[in-house]
C-alpha positions as a Markdown table, in Angstrom:
| # | Residue | x | y | z |
|---|---|---|---|---|
| 1 | Met | -3.0 | 76.7 | 74.4 |
| 2 | Lys | -3.9 | 73.2 | 72.9 |
| 3 | Lys | -7.2 | 75.2 | 71.7 |
| 4 | Ser | -5.4 | 77.5 | 69.8 |
| 5 | Val | -2.9 | 75.3 | 68.2 |
| 6 | Leu | -5.7 | 73.1 | 67.0 |
| 7 | Ile | -7.4 | 76.2 | 65.4 |
| 8 | Ile | -4.3 | 77.2 | 63.8 |
| 9 | Ile | -3.6 | 73.9 | 62.3 |
| 10 | Leu | -7.3 | 73.8 | 61.0 |
| 11 | Ala | -7.0 | 77.3 | 59.6 |
| 12 | Val | -3.6 | 76.2 | 57.6 |
| 13 | Ile | -5.6 | 73.1 | 56.3 |
| 14 | Phe | -8.6 | 75.0 | 54.9 |
| 15 | Ala | -6.2 | 77.4 | 53.5 |
| 16 | Leu | -4.1 | 74.6 | 51.5 |
| 17 | Tyr | -7.0 | 72.5 | 50.8 |
| 18 | Pro | -10.3 | 74.4 | 49.3 |
| 19 | Val | -13.5 | 74.1 | 50.9 |
| 20 | Arg | -15.0 | 72.7 | 47.8 |
| 21 | Asn | -12.7 | 69.9 | 48.1 |
| 22 | Phe | -14.1 | 68.9 | 51.5 |
| 23 | Val | -17.6 | 69.1 | 50.0 |
| 24 | Ser | -16.6 | 67.1 | 47.0 |
| 25 | Leu | -14.9 | 64.3 | 49.1 |
| 26 | Ala | -18.1 | 64.3 | 51.5 |
| 27 | Asn | -20.5 | 63.9 | 48.3 |
| 28 | Val | -18.1 | 61.0 | 47.0 |
| 29 | Gly | -18.2 | 59.3 | 50.3 |
| 30 | Asn | -22.2 | 59.4 | 50.2 |
| 31 | Glu | -22.2 | 58.3 | 46.6 |
| 32 | Glu | -19.9 | 55.1 | 47.3 |
| 33 | Thr | -22.1 | 54.0 | 50.2 |
| 34 | Thr | -25.2 | 54.3 | 48.0 |
| 35 | Ile | -23.4 | 52.4 | 45.3 |
| 36 | Glu | -22.2 | 49.9 | 47.5 |
| 37 | Asn | -25.7 | 49.2 | 48.7 |
| 38 | Ser | -27.2 | 49.2 | 45.1 |
| 39 | Gly | -24.5 | 47.0 | 43.5 |
| 40 | Glu | -26.8 | 43.8 | 43.7 |
| 41 | Ala | -30.0 | 45.7 | 42.6 |
| 42 | Tyr | -28.2 | 47.1 | 39.7 |
| 43 | Leu | -27.0 | 43.8 | 38.3 |
| 44 | Lys | -30.6 | 42.4 | 38.8 |
| 45 | Glu | -32.1 | 45.3 | 36.9 |
| 46 | Leu | -29.5 | 44.6 | 34.2 |
| 47 | Ser | -30.3 | 40.9 | 33.9 |
| 48 | Asp | -34.1 | 42.0 | 33.4 |
| 49 | Tyr | -33.3 | 44.5 | 30.8 |
| 50 | Asp | -34.5 | 43.8 | 27.4 |
| 51 | Ile | -31.2 | 44.6 | 25.3 |
| 52 | Lys | -32.7 | 44.3 | 21.9 |
| 53 | Lys | -35.4 | 46.6 | 22.6 |
| 54 | Ala | -32.9 | 49.1 | 24.0 |
| 55 | Gln | -30.6 | 48.5 | 21.2 |
| 56 | Ser | -33.7 | 49.5 | 18.8 |
| 57 | Asn | -34.3 | 52.5 | 21.0 |
| 58 | Val | -30.7 | 53.5 | 20.8 |
| 59 | Lys | -30.6 | 53.3 | 17.0 |
| 60 | Lys | -33.9 | 55.5 | 16.8 |
| 61 | Ala | -31.6 | 58.2 | 18.7 |
| 62 | Arg | -29.6 | 59.0 | 15.3 |
| 63 | Gly | -32.7 | 59.8 | 13.6 |
| 64 | Asn | -34.1 | 62.3 | 16.4 |
| 65 | Ser | -30.6 | 63.8 | 16.7 |
| 66 | Val | -29.3 | 64.2 | 13.3 |
| 67 | Thr | -30.0 | 64.0 | 9.5 |
| 68 | Lys | -28.9 | 60.5 | 8.6 |
| 69 | Pro | -27.1 | 60.4 | 5.1 |
| 70 | Thr | -28.4 | 58.3 | 2.6 |
| 71 | Ser | -26.9 | 54.8 | 1.9 |
| 72 | Thr | -25.7 | 56.3 | -1.5 |
| 73 | Glu | -23.7 | 59.0 | 0.3 |
| 74 | Val | -22.3 | 56.8 | 2.6 |
| 75 | Lys | -21.2 | 54.3 | -0.4 |
| 76 | Glu | -19.7 | 57.3 | -2.3 |
| 77 | Val | -17.7 | 58.2 | 0.9 |
| 78 | Leu | -16.5 | 54.8 | 1.2 |
| 79 | Lys | -15.6 | 54.5 | -2.7 |
| 80 | Lys | -13.7 | 57.9 | -2.6 |
| 81 | Leu | -11.5 | 56.4 | 0.3 |
| 82 | Ser | -10.9 | 53.1 | -1.6 |
| 83 | Gln | -9.9 | 55.3 | -4.8 |
| 84 | Gly | -7.5 | 57.9 | -2.7 |
| 85 | Lys | -9.8 | 60.7 | -3.6 |
| 86 | Thr | -10.7 | 61.5 | 0.1 |
| 87 | Thr | -8.9 | 60.7 | 3.3 |
| 88 | Tyr | -10.2 | 59.8 | 7.0 |
| 89 | Arg | -8.9 | 63.2 | 8.2 |
| 90 | Lys | -11.3 | 65.0 | 5.9 |
| 91 | Val | -14.2 | 62.6 | 6.5 |
| 92 | Phe | -13.7 | 62.9 | 10.3 |
| 93 | Arg | -13.1 | 66.6 | 10.3 |
| 94 | Asn | -16.0 | 67.2 | 12.3 |
| 95 | Val | -15.6 | 64.3 | 14.7 |
| 96 | Tyr | -14.0 | 64.4 | 18.1 |
| 97 | Ile | -12.7 | 61.0 | 19.7 |
| 98 | Val | -12.2 | 60.9 | 23.2 |
| 99 | Gly | -11.0 | 58.0 | 25.2 |
| 100 | Asp | -8.1 | 55.6 | 26.2 |
| 101 | Ser | -5.2 | 54.0 | 24.6 |
| 102 | Leu | -7.4 | 52.1 | 22.2 |
| 103 | Met | -8.4 | 55.4 | 20.8 |
| 104 | Asn | -4.9 | 56.9 | 21.2 |
| 105 | Gly | -4.0 | 54.4 | 18.5 |
| 106 | Leu | -5.6 | 56.9 | 15.9 |
| 107 | Gln | -3.1 | 59.3 | 17.0 |
| 108 | Ala | 0.0 | 57.0 | 17.4 |
| 109 | Tyr | -0.5 | 55.8 | 14.0 |
| 110 | Asn | -1.1 | 59.4 | 12.6 |
| 111 | Ile | -4.5 | 58.3 | 11.0 |
| 112 | Leu | -6.7 | 61.4 | 12.2 |
| 113 | Asn | -6.0 | 65.2 | 13.1 |
| 114 | Ser | -4.4 | 65.3 | 16.4 |
| 115 | Asn | -6.4 | 68.3 | 17.3 |
| 116 | Arg | -9.7 | 66.2 | 17.2 |
| 117 | Leu | -8.2 | 63.5 | 19.4 |
| 118 | Ile | -8.3 | 63.7 | 23.2 |
| 119 | Thr | -6.8 | 60.5 | 24.4 |
| 120 | Gln | -4.7 | 58.9 | 27.1 |
| 121 | Val | -2.8 | 55.8 | 27.5 |
| 122 | Ser | -4.4 | 54.0 | 30.8 |
| 123 | Ala | -7.4 | 56.6 | 30.9 |
| 124 | Ser | -10.2 | 56.2 | 33.0 |
| 125 | Leu | -13.3 | 58.3 | 33.3 |
| 126 | Tyr | -11.2 | 60.8 | 35.3 |
| 127 | His | -9.9 | 61.7 | 32.0 |
| 128 | Leu | -13.1 | 62.5 | 30.6 |
| 129 | Ser | -13.9 | 64.3 | 33.7 |
| 130 | Asp | -10.7 | 66.6 | 33.2 |
| 131 | Asn | -11.5 | 67.3 | 29.6 |
| 132 | Val | -15.6 | 67.9 | 29.6 |
| 133 | Asn | -15.0 | 71.7 | 29.5 |
| 134 | Lys | -12.7 | 71.4 | 26.7 |
| 135 | Ile | -15.0 | 69.4 | 24.8 |
| 136 | Val | -18.1 | 71.5 | 25.7 |
| 137 | Lys | -15.9 | 74.6 | 24.4 |
| 138 | Ala | -15.1 | 72.9 | 21.1 |
| 139 | Ala | -18.9 | 71.7 | 20.6 |
| 140 | Pro | -18.2 | 69.1 | 18.2 |
| 141 | Gln | -20.9 | 68.1 | 15.6 |
| 142 | Val | -20.0 | 64.3 | 16.7 |
| 143 | Leu | -18.4 | 63.0 | 19.7 |
| 144 | Ile | -17.2 | 59.4 | 20.1 |
| 145 | Leu | -16.2 | 58.3 | 23.5 |
| 146 | His | -14.6 | 55.3 | 24.5 |
| 147 | Tyr | -13.7 | 54.1 | 28.2 |
| 148 | Gly | -14.0 | 51.1 | 30.3 |
| 149 | Val | -11.0 | 48.8 | 29.6 |
| 150 | Asn | -9.1 | 50.3 | 32.3 |
| 151 | Met | -12.1 | 50.4 | 34.8 |
| 152 | Ile | -13.7 | 47.0 | 34.3 |
| 153 | Ser | -13.9 | 44.9 | 37.5 |
| 154 | Thr | -15.4 | 41.7 | 38.8 |
| 155 | Asn | -17.0 | 43.8 | 41.7 |
| 156 | Lys | -20.2 | 44.2 | 41.2 |
| 157 | Asn | -20.4 | 47.7 | 42.5 |
| 158 | Gln | -17.5 | 48.9 | 40.4 |
| 159 | Leu | -19.9 | 48.6 | 37.5 |
| 160 | Asn | -22.7 | 50.8 | 39.2 |
| 161 | Thr | -19.8 | 53.4 | 39.9 |
| 162 | Phe | -18.7 | 53.2 | 36.3 |
| 163 | Ile | -21.9 | 54.0 | 34.8 |
| 164 | Ser | -23.2 | 56.3 | 37.5 |
| 165 | Met | -19.9 | 58.7 | 36.7 |
| 166 | Tyr | -20.2 | 58.0 | 33.0 |
| 167 | Thr | -23.9 | 59.1 | 33.0 |
| 168 | Arg | -23.2 | 62.5 | 35.2 |
| 169 | Leu | -20.2 | 63.4 | 32.7 |
| 170 | Ile | -22.2 | 62.8 | 29.5 |
| 171 | Lys | -25.0 | 64.7 | 31.1 |
| 172 | Gln | -22.5 | 67.7 | 31.6 |
| 173 | Ile | -21.4 | 67.7 | 27.9 |
| 174 | Gln | -25.4 | 67.5 | 26.8 |
| 175 | Lys | -26.1 | 70.5 | 28.9 |
| 176 | Gly | -23.1 | 72.4 | 27.6 |
| 177 | Ser | -23.2 | 71.3 | 24.1 |
| 178 | Pro | -26.7 | 70.4 | 23.4 |
| 179 | Asp | -26.3 | 70.0 | 19.5 |
| 180 | Thr | -23.5 | 67.6 | 19.9 |
| 181 | Arg | -24.3 | 64.1 | 18.6 |
| 182 | Ile | -22.8 | 61.8 | 21.2 |
| 183 | Ile | -21.8 | 58.2 | 20.4 |
| 184 | Val | -20.6 | 55.9 | 23.0 |
| 185 | Ser | -18.5 | 53.2 | 21.9 |
| 186 | Gly | -18.7 | 49.7 | 23.5 |
| 187 | Leu | -15.7 | 47.9 | 25.1 |
| 188 | Phe | -13.8 | 46.1 | 22.5 |
| 189 | Pro | -13.5 | 42.3 | 23.0 |
| 190 | Val | -10.1 | 41.2 | 24.0 |
| 191 | Asp | -8.0 | 38.2 | 22.3 |
| 192 | Thr | -9.1 | 34.7 | 23.1 |
| 193 | Asp | -6.4 | 34.0 | 25.4 |
| 194 | Val | -6.7 | 37.3 | 27.2 |
| 195 | Ala | -10.4 | 36.7 | 27.7 |
| 196 | Lys | -9.7 | 34.1 | 30.1 |
| 197 | Ala | -8.7 | 36.8 | 32.6 |
| 198 | Lys | -11.5 | 36.9 | 35.2 |
| 199 | Arg | -12.3 | 40.6 | 34.7 |
| 200 | Phe | -12.5 | 40.4 | 31.0 |
| 201 | Thr | -15.5 | 37.8 | 31.1 |
| 202 | Lys | -17.5 | 41.0 | 32.5 |
| 203 | Ile | -17.2 | 42.8 | 29.2 |
| 204 | Gly | -20.6 | 41.7 | 27.9 |
| 205 | Val | -22.3 | 42.8 | 31.2 |
| 206 | Tyr | -20.4 | 46.3 | 31.1 |
| 207 | Asn | -21.7 | 46.7 | 27.5 |
| 208 | Lys | -25.2 | 45.6 | 28.5 |
| 209 | Ala | -25.0 | 48.6 | 31.1 |
| 210 | Leu | -23.7 | 50.8 | 28.5 |
| 211 | Val | -26.6 | 50.2 | 26.0 |
| 212 | Lys | -29.0 | 50.7 | 28.9 |
| 213 | Met | -27.4 | 54.0 | 29.7 |
| 214 | Cys | -27.3 | 55.2 | 26.1 |
| 215 | Asp | -31.1 | 54.2 | 26.1 |
| 216 | Glu | -31.8 | 56.5 | 29.1 |
| 217 | Leu | -29.9 | 59.2 | 27.9 |
| 218 | Lys | -31.1 | 59.0 | 24.2 |
| 219 | Ile | -27.7 | 58.9 | 22.7 |
| 220 | Glu | -26.2 | 56.3 | 20.3 |
| 221 | Phe | -24.2 | 53.1 | 21.1 |
| 222 | Leu | -21.5 | 51.8 | 18.7 |
| 223 | Asp | -20.9 | 48.1 | 18.8 |
| 224 | Ser | -17.6 | 47.2 | 17.3 |
| 225 | Ser | -17.2 | 43.5 | 18.5 |
| 226 | Ser | -18.2 | 42.4 | 15.0 |
| 227 | Val | -15.2 | 43.9 | 13.4 |
| 228 | Leu | -12.6 | 42.3 | 15.8 |
| 229 | Lys | -14.4 | 38.8 | 15.5 |
| 230 | Ala | -13.9 | 39.0 | 11.9 |
| 231 | His | -10.1 | 40.3 | 12.1 |
| 232 | Pro | -8.5 | 38.6 | 15.1 |
| 233 | Glu | -5.2 | 39.2 | 13.4 |
| 234 | Cys | -5.4 | 42.9 | 14.3 |
| 235 | Tyr | -4.9 | 42.4 | 18.0 |
| 236 | Gly | -1.3 | 43.4 | 19.4 |
| 237 | Gly | 0.9 | 41.0 | 21.3 |
| 238 | Asp | -0.9 | 41.9 | 24.5 |
| 239 | Gly | -4.4 | 40.9 | 23.2 |
| 240 | Ile | -6.0 | 44.2 | 23.9 |
| 241 | His | -4.4 | 46.8 | 21.7 |
| 242 | Leu | -4.8 | 46.9 | 18.0 |
| 243 | Ser | -2.7 | 47.4 | 14.8 |
| 244 | Lys | -2.7 | 50.1 | 12.3 |
| 245 | Ala | -4.6 | 48.1 | 9.9 |
| 246 | Phe | -7.5 | 47.5 | 12.4 |
| 247 | Tyr | -8.1 | 51.5 | 12.1 |
| 248 | Glu | -7.3 | 52.3 | 8.6 |
| 249 | Lys | -8.7 | 49.4 | 6.9 |
| 250 | Tyr | -11.6 | 48.2 | 9.1 |
| 251 | Trp | -12.8 | 50.2 | 12.0 |
| 252 | Leu | -13.0 | 53.7 | 10.5 |
| 253 | Arg | -14.9 | 52.4 | 7.6 |
| 254 | Phe | -17.2 | 50.6 | 10.0 |
| 255 | Ile | -18.3 | 53.9 | 11.8 |
| 256 | Ile | -18.6 | 55.6 | 8.4 |
| 257 | Lys | -21.1 | 52.8 | 7.4 |
| 258 | Glu | -22.7 | 52.1 | 10.9 |
| 259 | Met | -22.9 | 55.6 | 12.3 |
| 260 | Gly | -23.3 | 57.5 | 8.9 |
| 261 | Ile | -20.3 | 59.8 | 9.3 |
| 262 | Val | -19.8 | 61.3 | 5.7 |
| 263 | Gly | -17.9 | 64.6 | 6.6 |
């Protein structure tokens, strides 16, 4: 009798909870065990990593993946923006920007076309996972990704988890949309007072890991730290989120110049 009841209960569970989810959970469990065992080794690997060489390799990815616009073309676009002869919406019409609340500012301030923005407040990489198919279907010319501020941790194993998941998701996009130029935005620095929080002291380590990931995936890395260091007045009250001026006056112009986005 008890055996029959157990069989019925198991049958109900499998009916309500697809088998693929059990498989997925099993894989996640194995993956987490592997990551936990390798966290220390990954940090050691990062400490030995030649960041300058990696950044040089990452910059070459632009030349390998797209035709780089000339400096004259870039200057012309920036000039037209200053004169009001073009708009960010036109310049970024072939660019999809995907990420967390720091990217959501572009939508909240109505700066870029909302149909080119896939953003969410407090987003983690699970947000990217939920939108991979949408990105692949859109097959954008350029894709800018920004994730990490909501996942940064002092736990050495979490960094490995973050990079492993990010790598897997980017590979899915590369496979589904091979002609898309992928740019990974590094974690933005936070304001001085907020930077004292222990987890934010790891921003540099996370960015180093992101550069390494980009090097291995042959994609580009966008380092925006210089913009915020030059304009700390753009921080909001929480020392993390940013003003409209940051995006309109500085960051988007920086991307145009640094990454050669001309429309």
